[in-house]
C-alpha positions in Angstrom: -6.8 -43.4 -22.7 -7.6 -41.1 -19.9 -8.6 -37.4 -20.7 -8.2 -35.0 -18.2 -10.0 -31.8 -18.1 -8.1 -28.5 -18.5 -7.3 -26.3 -15.8 -9.4 -23.3 -14.9 -6.7 -21.0 -15.6 -6.3 -22.1 -19.0 -9.4 -20.0 -19.6 -8.2 -16.6 -20.7 -11.7 -15.4 -19.8 -11.8 -16.8 -16.5 -8.4 -15.9 -15.2 -8.5 -12.2 -16.2 -12.0 -12.0 -14.8 -10.6 -13.4 -11.4 -7.8 -10.8 -11.7 -10.4 -8.0 -11.6 -12.6 -9.6 -8.8 -9.7 -9.8 -6.4 -8.2 -6.5 -7.6 -11.3 -4.7 -6.8 -10.8 -6.1 -3.0 -7.4 -4.9 -2.9 -8.5 -1.6 -4.4 -10.9 -1.1 -1.2 -8.0 -1.4 0.8 -5.9 1.0 -1.1 -8.9 3.4 -1.0 -9.3 3.3 2.8 -5.5 3.5 3.2 -5.4 7.0 1.6 -8.9 8.0 2.4 -7.3 10.2 5.3 -4.6 11.7 3.5 -6.7 14.7 2.0 -7.9 15.3 5.7 -4.8 16.2 7.5 -5.7 19.8 8.0 -9.1 19.0 9.2 -7.7 16.3 11.8 -5.5 19.1 12.9 -8.5 21.4 12.9 -11.5 19.1 14.3 -9.4 16.6 16.3 -6.4 18.8 17.4 -3.6 16.6 16.0 -0.4 18.0 15.5 1.9 16.9 12.7 3.6 14.3 14.8 0.5 13.0 16.0 -1.0 12.8 12.4 2.3 11.0 11.6 1.9 8.5 14.7 -1.7 7.8 13.7 -0.5 6.9 10.0 2.3 5.0 11.5 -0.2 2.6 13.6 -1.0 1.0 10.4 2.5 -0.8 10.3 2.9 -1.4 14.0 1.3 -5.0 13.9 3.5 -5.9 10.9 6.8 -4.8 12.5 6.5 -5.8 16.2 4.1 -8.7 15.7 5.5 -9.9 12.3 1.8 -10.2 11.3 2.8 -10.0 7.4 5.1 -12.9 7.5 3.0 -14.8 9.9 0.2 -14.2 7.7 2.1 -15.5 4.7 3.1 -18.5 6.8 -0.5 -19.3 7.7 -1.4 -18.6 4.1 1.0 -21.1 2.9 -0.2 -23.7 5.5 -4.1 -23.4 5.6 -4.7 -21.9 2.1 -6.2 -18.6 0.5 -9.9 -19.0 1.6 -9.6 -18.9 5.3 -6.7 -16.6 5.2 -8.3 -14.1 3.0 -11.4 -14.0 4.8 -10.1 -13.6 8.3 -7.8 -10.7 7.4 -10.1 -8.8 5.2 -12.6 -8.9 8.0 -10.0 -7.7 10.4 -9.2 -4.7 8.1 -13.0 -4.0 7.8 -13.4 -3.7 11.6 -10.2 -1.4 11.8 -11.6 0.9 9.3 -15.0 1.1 11.2 -13.3 1.7 14.3 -11.0 4.6 12.7 -14.3 6.2 11.6 -15.9 5.8 15.0 -12.9 7.5 16.8 -13.0 10.4 14.1 -16.7 10.8 14.5 -18.2 13.9 16.6 -20.5 11.3 18.2 -17.6 9.8 20.0 -15.7 13.0 20.5 -18.8 14.6 21.9 -18.7 11.7 24.8 -20.0 8.7 23.1 -19.5 5.2 23.9 -15.8 4.5 24.9 -14.8 8.1 25.2 -14.7 8.4 29.0 -12.3 5.2 29.1 -10.0 6.3 26.4 -9.7 9.5 28.5 -8.9 7.7 31.4 -5.3 6.7 30.7 -2.2 8.4 28.6 -4.3 11.6 29.2 -1.6 13.7 27.4 -3.0 12.1 24.3 -6.6 12.6 22.9 -9.2 10.0 22.9 -9.5 10.6 19.1 -6.0 10.1 18.7 -5.9 6.7 20.7 -9.0 5.2 19.0 -8.1 6.0 15.4 -4.6 4.8 15.9 -6.4 1.7 17.3 -8.6 1.4 14.3 -5.9 1.9 12.1 -3.4 -0.6 13.8 -6.4 -3.3 13.1 -6.7 -2.0 9.7 -3.2 -2.6 9.1 -3.0 -6.1 11.0 -5.4 -7.3 8.3 -4.4 -5.1 5.2 -1.0 -6.3 4.5 -1.8 -10.1 4.7 -4.7 -9.5 2.6 -2.4 -8.1 -0.1 -0.1 -11.4 0.4 -3.1 -13.2 -0.1 -4.3 -11.4 -3.1 -1.0 -11.6 -4.7 -0.8 -15.4 -4.2 -4.3 -15.5 -5.9 -2.6 -14.0 -9.2 0.6 -16.2 -8.6 -1.8 -19.3 -8.5 -3.7 -18.4 -11.7 -1.1 -16.8 -13.8 2.1 -18.9 -13.1 3.8 -19.6 -16.5 1.4 -17.3 -18.2 1.2 -13.5 -18.3 2.4 -12.9 -14.6 4.0 -9.9 -14.6 1.1 -8.3 -16.7 -1.3 -9.8 -14.5 0.7 -8.5 -11.1 1.0 -5.3 -12.8 -2.6 -4.7 -13.5 -3.6 -6.0 -10.3 -1.4 -3.3 -8.7 -2.6 -0.7 -11.1 -6.3 -1.3 -10.4 -5.7 -1.4 -6.6 -4.2 1.9 -6.9 -7.2 3.2 -8.5 -8.7 3.1 -5.2 -5.7 5.1 -4.0 -6.3 7.8 -6.5 -10.2 7.6 -6.1 -9.8 8.3 -2.3 -7.3 11.5 -3.0 -10.2 12.9 -5.6 -13.3 11.7 -3.6 -12.4 12.5 0.2 -12.2 16.1 -0.2 -15.6 16.1 -2.3 -17.5 14.2 0.3 -16.9 17.0 3.0 -20.0 19.1 3.4 -19.3 22.5 4.0 -22.5 23.9 5.4 -21.5 27.4 5.8 -20.0 28.0 2.4 -17.1 30.1 3.6 -14.7 27.2 4.9 -15.1 28.0 8.7 -16.9 25.0 9.7 -16.6 21.6 8.0 -19.6 19.4 8.8 -19.7 15.6 8.3 -16.0 15.8 7.7 -15.9 11.9 8.6 -17.9 11.0 5.8 -14.9 10.1 3.6 -13.7 7.9 6.3 -17.1 5.9 6.8 -17.4 5.9 3.0 -14.0 3.8 2.9 -15.2 1.7 5.5 -18.2 0.5 3.5 -16.1 0.1 0.6 -14.0 -2.7 2.5 -17.2 -4.2 3.5 -18.0 -4.5 -0.2 -14.6 -5.7 -0.9 -15.0 -8.7 1.6 -18.2 -9.7 -0.2 -16.2 -9.8 -3.8 -13.6 -12.1 -2.0 -16.3 -14.3 -0.7 -17.4 -14.7 -4.3 -13.8 -15.4 -5.4 -13.7 -18.2 -3.0 -16.5 -20.2 -4.8 -13.9 -20.2 -8.0 -11.0 -20.9 -5.6 -12.7 -24.2 -4.5 -13.5 -25.0 -8.1 -10.0 -24.6 -9.0 -8.7 -26.7 -6.4 -11.1 -29.4 -7.3 -10.1 -29.4 -10.9 -6.5 -29.5 -9.9 -7.1 -32.4 -8.0 -8.9 -34.3 -10.7 -5.8 -33.8 -12.8 -3.4 -34.7 -9.8 -1.3 -31.7 -10.5 -0.9 -30.2 -7.1 2.3 -29.3 -6.0 3.8 -31.7 -3.2 2.5 -30.6 0.4 5.6 -29.2 2.5 5.2 -28.2 6.0 6.8 -24.9 6.8 9.9 -24.6 9.0 11.9 -21.6 10.3 14.6 -22.9 8.2 12.6 -21.8 5.1 12.5 -18.1 6.5 16.2 -18.3 7.2 17.2 -19.4 3.9 15.4 -16.7 2.3 17.6 -14.2 4.2 20.6 -15.9 3.2 19.8 -15.4 -0.7 21.4 -12.2 -1.7 19.3 -11.5 -4.4 16.0 -11.8 -2.1 18.0 -9.7 0.4 18.6 -6.7 -2.1 15.1 -7.0 -3.7 13.5 -7.1 -0.1 15.7 -3.7 0.8 14.9 -2.2 -2.5 11.3 -3.0 -1.6 11.3 -1.1 2.0 13.4 2.1 0.7 11.3 2.5 -2.4 7.9 2.4 -0.8 9.2 4.2 2.3 10.2 7.1 -0.2 6.5 7.1 -1.8 3.8 5.9 0.3 4.7 8.1 3.4 4.9 11.0 1.0 1.6 10.2 -0.5 0.3 10.6 3.3 1.5 14.3 3.0 1.1 15.0 -0.9 -2.3 16.9 -0.6 -0.9 18.8 2.4 2.1 19.6 0.4 0.1 21.0 -2.4 -1.9 23.2 -0.1 1.1 24.5 1.8 3.8 25.2 -1.3 1.4 25.8 -3.9 -1.6 27.5 -2.2 -4.3 25.2 -4.1 -7.7 24.6 -2.6 -8.0 21.0 -1.0 -9.9 19.6 -4.0 -7.2 20.4 -6.4 -4.7 19.3 -4.1 -6.3 15.8 -3.9 -6.6 16.1 -7.7 -2.8 16.7 -8.4 -2.0 13.9 -5.8 -4.0 11.5 -7.8 -1.8 11.9 -10.8 0.5 9.2 -9.5 -2.1 6.3 -8.8 -4.1 7.3 -12.1 -0.8 7.2 -13.8 0.1 3.6 -12.8 -3.1 2.5 -14.5 -1.6 3.4 -17.7 2.2 2.5 -17.2 2.1 -0.4 -15.1 0.7 -2.6 -17.7 3.1 -1.5 -20.0 6.1 -2.0 -18.1 4.7 -5.3 -16.9 4.2 -6.4 -20.8 8.0 -5.5 -21.1 8.8 -7.6 -18.2 6.7 -10.5 -19.6 7.7 -10.4 -23.1 11.1 -8.4 -23.3 12.7 -9.0 -19.7 15.0 -6.4 -18.0 13.2 -6.6 -14.7 16.5 -5.4 -12.9 17.3 -2.5 -15.2 13.5 -1.4 -14.7 14.1 -1.2 -11.1 17.3 1.1 -11.4 15.4 3.5 -13.8 12.6 3.7 -11.1 14.6 4.4 -8.1 16.4 7.0 -10.0 13.2 9.0 -10.9 12.1 8.9 -7.2 15.4 10.8 -6.0 14.7 13.2 -9.0 11.0 14.0 -7.8 11.9 14.8 -4.3 14.7 17.0 -4.9 12.3 18.9 -7.7 9.6 19.3 -4.9 12.1 20.5 -2.3 14.3 22.9 -4.3 12.0 24.3 -7.2 8.4 25.9 -7.4 7.8 23.9 -10.9 4.2 23.1 -11.5 3.3 20.0 -9.3 1.8 18.1 -12.0 5.2 17.4 -13.6 6.9 15.8 -10.7 3.7 14.1 -9.8 3.6 12.6 -13.3 7.3 11.5 -13.3 6.7 9.6 -9.9 3.5 7.8 -11.4 6.0 6.5 -13.8 8.7 5.6 -11.1 5.7 3.9 -9.2 5.0 1.8 -12.3 8.3 0.7 -13.1 9.5 -0.9 -9.8 6.4 -2.7 -8.8 6.0 -4.1 -12.2 9.1 -5.4 -12.3 9.7 -6.4 -8.6 6.9 -8.6 -7.6 7.0 -11.1 -10.6 10.9 -11.1 -10.2 10.2 -12.7 -6.8 8.5 -15.5 -8.2 11.8 -16.4 -10.0 13.8 -16.2 -6.7 11.5 -18.1 -4.6 9.6 -21.4 -5.1 5.9 -21.2 -5.5 4.6 -22.9 -2.4 7.0 -20.5 -0.4 5.7 -17.4 -2.2 3.4 -16.5 0.8 5.9 -16.6 3.1 8.4 -14.7 0.9 5.9 -11.9 0.2 5.0 -11.9 3.9 8.6 -11.5 4.8 8.9 -8.6 2.5 6.0 -6.8 3.6 7.1 -7.3 7.2 10.4 -5.4 6.4 8.5 -3.0 4.3 6.3 -2.2 7.2 9.1 -1.0 9.4 9.5 2.0 6.9 5.8 2.5 6.5 5.9 2.8 10.2 8.7 5.0 10.8 8.7 7.5 7.8 5.0 9.0 8.2 5.9 9.5 12.0 9.2 10.8 10.9 8.1 13.3 8.3 5.4 14.6 11.0 8.4 15.2 13.2 10.6 16.9 11.1 7.6 19.3 9.9 7.0 20.2 13.5 10.7 20.5 14.3 11.4 22.7 11.2 8.0 24.6 11.5 7.6 25.6 15.3 4.3 26.7 16.1 2.4 25.9 12.9 0.4 23.0 14.3 -0.5 25.2 17.4 -1.8 27.8 14.9 -4.0 25.7 12.7 -5.4 23.8 15.8 -6.6 27.2 16.9 -8.1 27.8 13.7 -5.6 30.3 12.4 -3.7 30.3 9.2 -0.1 29.0 8.7 2.2 27.4 6.2 4.5 24.5 6.5 7.8 24.3 4.7 8.3 20.6 3.4 12.0 21.0 2.1 13.7 19.2 4.9 11.3 16.1 5.0 11.6 16.0 1.3 15.3 15.9 1.4 15.0 12.8 4.0 12.7 11.0 1.2 15.2 11.8 -1.6 18.2 10.0 0.6 16.0 6.9 0.7 15.7 7.0 -2.8 19.4 7.1 -3.4 20.0 4.1 -1.0 17.1 2.2 -3.0 18.9 3.0 -6.0 22.2 1.5 -4.7 20.3 -1.7 -3.7 18.9 -1.9 -7.3 22.4 -1.9 -8.7 23.4 -4.6 -6.3 20.4 -6.8 -7.4 21.3 -6.2 -11.2 24.7 -7.1 -10.6 24.0 -10.3 -8.4 21.5 -11.3 -11.1 24.6 -11.9 -13.5 25.7 -14.8 -11.3 22.6 -15.9 -9.6 21.0 -17.7 -12.7 17.4 -16.4 -11.7 17.2 -14.7 -15.1 15.6 -11.3 -13.8 16.7 -9.7 -16.9 15.0 -12.3 -19.1 11.2 -12.5 -20.2 8.8 -13.7 -17.6 6.4 -15.6 -20.0 7.4 -19.2 -21.0 7.8 -19.8 -24.5 
């Protein structure tokens, strides 16, 4: 009788250790994505950005994923050539992009450093700083979204048929620690040498620190690749690998003829568009509406990501062992609407709505991403996640920019006053109403998904963990 070795993911310690390792890499991605959110007022003061220009800079992250379809192409590449090469290539690209962003913000560049004259020689209506930082964020986004797809597939690979919702939930929760850390740490890395707030020196230090973290995250992924090689060798020994299938565009077409996949993709883009762009402006909202200091503004905003560390595993556990994934997506969408309306129309302490938003931001992702593994075959999961991230990128490109445009339109002259070093306050009410509307539409698609589940047979309301 032939005795085969157990698969590596049968080891509880090893598979959870792998989850922690790749989650750290993803956390460095999330850190840099939000490292500049507490710095909006300084980008206006030091670089002369208007709210619209700040919004465009943030939107540059999603341009490669919207117009170049890089997330879906990255997912296809991932399914074709595997985790190791795809992961290294795109994580390296995001590191390069972060470095370019930091350089474009730096006094060294803006005082005539290498490349300044060239960037000042075209599109002269826009500053060299805006062009270089946007280019850097473009490159960061080109690598970042596909790297998230890669890490999601790593989790699926090691947890399929096991505690997959809990693993994906903890993966996202740990990654959002990076987001929370950025909101808390970035304002504290700024050195105010005058002690009176009139001059902020070394204000780009949070950006450089974020780029450094991405480099460390790249090294952590290289450590993971050693275990990935061992995993594949063990699978080959047991002859349990999935049959190889060539990608065809028919696979992508079939995804978008699946109503459940369409509904969950629309929920994805609308829900994340109501949250992530908001977080780009949340510290500035706290400063303008509640009159708090930048450090406290970052602390209040960090309630959301730190809250997900607690709530995401709880809701993921429910999905794994109790089910009700579709219902949880409905509840999360409803809470997002409530939060934006509270911020728009009340002056209630901001701690409460940020706490509620943290619950919502735990409910939907904890239920949504594992639900995709029920709708799509494992060997197409990279393509599916890539397709979802590409559609999501449309919202993440448009709405940071639209929020900035709405702010400038409804607050004429404020950005010019701030750029000149004066004092002025933004009214965020109209921008928040726009985000609340997104939540309402997301709520509609979550209801459609729940209704479709009754006839699709995918079992989104059933437990994820195999008995």
